[in-house]
C-alpha positions as CSV (number, residue, x, y, z in Angstrom):
1,M,-14.2,95.8,-65.0
2,K,-13.2,99.4,-64.5
3,I,-9.9,100.5,-63.0
4,K,-10.6,102.6,-59.9
5,V,-8.4,105.7,-59.7
6,L,-7.8,108.1,-56.8
7,I,-6.3,111.5,-57.8
8,V,-4.0,113.2,-55.3
9,D,-2.8,116.7,-56.0
10,D,-3.1,120.0,-54.0
11,H,-4.4,122.0,-57.0
12,A,-8.1,121.6,-57.6
13,L,-8.0,122.7,-61.2
14,F,-5.4,120.1,-62.0
15,R,-7.5,117.4,-60.4
16,E,-10.5,118.5,-62.4
17,G,-8.5,118.3,-65.6
18,I,-7.3,114.8,-64.9
19,R,-10.8,113.7,-63.9
20,A,-12.2,115.1,-67.2
21,L,-9.5,113.3,-69.2
22,L,-10.1,109.9,-67.5
23,S,-13.8,110.2,-67.9
24,R,-13.4,109.7,-71.6
25,Y,-12.3,106.1,-71.1
26,D,-15.0,103.5,-70.3
27,D,-12.5,101.2,-68.4
28,L,-11.4,103.9,-66.0
29,E,-13.3,105.4,-63.0
30,V,-12.2,108.2,-60.8
31,V,-13.5,107.2,-57.4
32,G,-12.2,110.1,-55.4
33,E,-9.7,113.0,-54.9
34,A,-7.4,114.2,-52.2
35,A,-5.5,117.5,-51.7
36,D,-2.7,116.2,-49.5
37,G,-1.0,113.1,-48.3
38,Q,-3.1,112.5,-45.2
39,Q,-6.3,112.8,-47.2
40,A,-4.9,110.3,-49.7
41,I,-4.3,107.8,-46.9
42,D,-7.8,108.3,-45.6
43,Q,-9.4,108.0,-49.1
44,V,-7.5,104.8,-49.9
45,A,-8.8,103.3,-46.7
46,K,-12.4,104.4,-47.5
47,L,-12.5,103.9,-51.3
48,N,-10.1,101.0,-52.0
49,P,-8.8,102.3,-55.3
50,D,-6.7,100.2,-57.7
51,V,-4.4,103.0,-58.6
52,V,-3.4,106.2,-56.8
53,M,-2.1,109.0,-58.9
54,M,0.2,110.8,-56.5
55,D,1.7,114.3,-56.7
56,I,5.0,114.9,-54.8
57,A,5.0,118.4,-53.4
58,M,1.9,119.0,-51.2
59,P,1.3,120.6,-47.8
60,G,1.4,118.4,-44.7
61,L,2.2,114.9,-45.8
62,G,3.8,115.0,-49.2
63,G,3.8,112.3,-51.9
64,L,6.7,110.3,-50.5
65,E,5.4,110.3,-47.0
66,A,1.9,109.3,-48.0
67,T,3.3,106.6,-50.4
68,L,5.3,105.0,-47.6
69,E,2.2,104.8,-45.4
70,I,-0.1,103.6,-48.2
71,K,2.3,100.8,-49.3
72,K,2.6,99.7,-45.7
73,L,-1.1,99.6,-44.9
74,F,-2.4,98.7,-48.4
75,P,0.3,96.9,-50.3
76,Q,-2.0,95.9,-53.0
77,V,-2.7,99.5,-54.1
78,R,-0.6,100.7,-57.0
79,V,0.9,104.1,-56.7
80,L,1.7,106.1,-59.8
81,I,3.7,109.3,-59.3
82,L,2.5,112.2,-61.5
83,T,4.8,115.2,-61.0
84,Q,6.9,118.0,-62.6
85,Y,10.1,116.7,-60.9
86,D,12.3,114.6,-63.1
87,S,15.3,114.5,-60.7
88,R,17.1,111.1,-60.7
89,E,17.2,111.3,-56.9
90,Y,13.4,111.7,-56.7
91,V,12.9,108.8,-58.9
92,Y,15.2,106.5,-56.9
93,R,13.6,107.6,-53.7
94,F,10.1,106.8,-54.9
95,L,11.0,103.5,-56.5
96,K,12.5,102.5,-53.2
97,A,9.2,103.5,-51.5
98,G,7.4,101.0,-53.7
99,V,5.7,103.0,-56.5
100,S,4.7,101.2,-59.7
101,G,5.2,104.1,-62.0
102,Y,6.5,107.7,-62.5
103,V,5.1,110.1,-65.1
104,L,5.9,113.7,-65.7
105,K,3.0,116.2,-65.8
106,R,4.1,117.3,-69.3
107,A,3.3,113.9,-70.6
108,A,0.5,113.5,-73.2
109,G,-2.9,112.4,-71.9
110,T,-2.7,109.1,-73.8
111,E,0.6,108.4,-72.1
112,L,-0.9,109.0,-68.7
113,V,-3.8,106.6,-69.5
114,A,-1.3,104.0,-70.7
115,A,0.6,104.4,-67.4
116,I,-2.5,103.8,-65.3
117,K,-3.3,100.6,-67.2
118,A,0.3,99.4,-67.1
119,V,0.6,99.7,-63.4
120,Y,-2.8,98.2,-62.8
121,H,-1.9,95.1,-64.7
122,R,1.0,94.5,-62.2
123,G,3.5,96.1,-64.5
124,T,5.6,99.3,-64.2
125,F,5.7,102.5,-66.1
126,L,8.4,105.1,-66.3
127,H,8.2,108.3,-68.4
128,P,10.8,107.9,-71.2
129,E,12.9,110.8,-69.9
130,V,12.8,109.3,-66.4
131,A,13.7,105.8,-67.6
132,H,16.6,107.2,-69.5
133,A,17.9,109.0,-66.4
134,V,17.6,105.8,-64.3
135,V,19.3,103.6,-66.8
136,E,22.1,106.2,-67.4
137,G,22.6,106.4,-63.7
138,Y,22.8,102.7,-63.3
139,L,25.2,102.2,-66.2
140,G,27.3,105.0,-65.0
141,G,27.4,103.7,-61.5
142,T,26.0,106.9,-60.0
143,Q,22.9,105.5,-58.4
144,P,22.8,106.7,-54.8
145,A,24.4,104.5,-52.2
146,E,21.8,103.8,-49.5
147,Q,24.3,103.6,-46.7
148,A,25.8,107.0,-47.7
149,D,22.6,108.9,-47.1
150,P,21.5,109.1,-43.5
151,Y,17.9,109.9,-44.7
152,E,17.5,106.3,-45.7
153,N,18.2,105.1,-42.2
154,L,15.2,106.9,-40.9
155,T,11.9,105.0,-40.3
156,D,8.9,105.8,-42.5
157,R,7.3,107.7,-39.6
158,E,10.5,109.7,-38.9
159,K,10.5,110.7,-42.6
160,Q,7.0,111.9,-42.2
161,V,7.9,113.9,-39.1
162,L,11.0,115.3,-40.8
163,K,8.9,116.9,-43.5
164,L,6.4,118.3,-41.1
165,V,9.0,119.8,-38.8
166,A,10.8,121.3,-41.8
167,E,7.6,123.0,-42.9
168,G,7.3,124.6,-39.5
169,K,4.7,122.4,-37.8
170,T,4.6,122.3,-34.0
171,N,4.7,119.0,-32.1
172,K,0.9,119.4,-31.5
173,E,0.2,120.0,-35.2
174,I,2.4,117.0,-36.2
175,A,0.5,114.8,-33.8
176,Q,-2.8,115.9,-35.3
177,V,-1.7,115.3,-38.9
178,L,-0.3,111.9,-38.1
179,K,-2.9,111.0,-35.6
180,I,-0.4,110.2,-32.9
181,S,0.2,111.6,-29.4
182,V,2.2,114.8,-28.8
183,K,4.7,112.7,-26.8
184,T,5.1,110.2,-29.6
185,A,5.7,113.1,-32.1
186,M,8.3,114.6,-29.8
187,G,10.0,111.2,-29.6
188,H,10.2,110.8,-33.4
189,R,11.5,114.3,-33.7
190,A,14.3,113.7,-31.2
191,N,15.2,110.3,-32.7
192,L,15.4,111.6,-36.3
193,M,17.5,114.6,-35.3
194,A,19.9,112.3,-33.5
195,S,20.1,109.9,-36.4
196,L,20.9,112.7,-38.8
197,G,23.3,114.4,-36.4
198,I,21.2,117.6,-36.6
199,H,21.1,119.8,-33.5
200,N,18.6,122.6,-34.4
201,K,15.7,123.4,-36.7
202,A,17.7,125.5,-39.1
203,E,20.0,122.6,-39.9
204,L,17.0,120.3,-40.3
205,V,15.3,122.7,-42.8
206,K,18.6,123.0,-44.7
207,F,18.8,119.2,-44.8
208,A,15.2,118.9,-46.1
209,L,15.8,121.6,-48.8
210,Q,19.0,119.9,-50.0
211,R,17.2,116.6,-50.5
212,G,14.0,118.1,-52.1
213,I,11.9,117.0,-49.1
214,I,10.4,120.5,-49.0
215,A,10.5,123.1,-51.8
């Protein structure tokens, strides 16, 4: 039985390279691709993959926002983060979101394949450098305190809206991306700003930049 994989990355050449790599393995099958988070959610609903290989930094809905939605709607799907970012904060944030693995793009092809198979068989996989950072943070008592970060008090939808607002999307554009009404988008925007104690867009963009929500 083949493991069905969905590749999510906003760079077409990178997706083609991963597809070519995985095609060498008889027990792996790339069932689709997506260039952003919303496409990823739509493709998961359509194709029912076993493993989603997810990039972090993408236009529109990013990897975190898409992961939150996928794990809510399709909890059986395994999400494997494949990214260049090795920040401990990123790793904690995605583990909290429910991902099964975290691999750096500089990893060897064989390591990536091993990661896909590991998460499929209901295991987990962390790139060695990432695992070291997580363990070091845990032993050193420096793992982020959830209550100290107001970001963690936002709902999943508010986190999605936050990224889109920080990227300069209008309420209408946010509504179109998330498939909600403009009024609902405006409500989420107002609620998240109140929760964060933010009073204007400049402060919101600064907040998003500091936490790596946008580049």
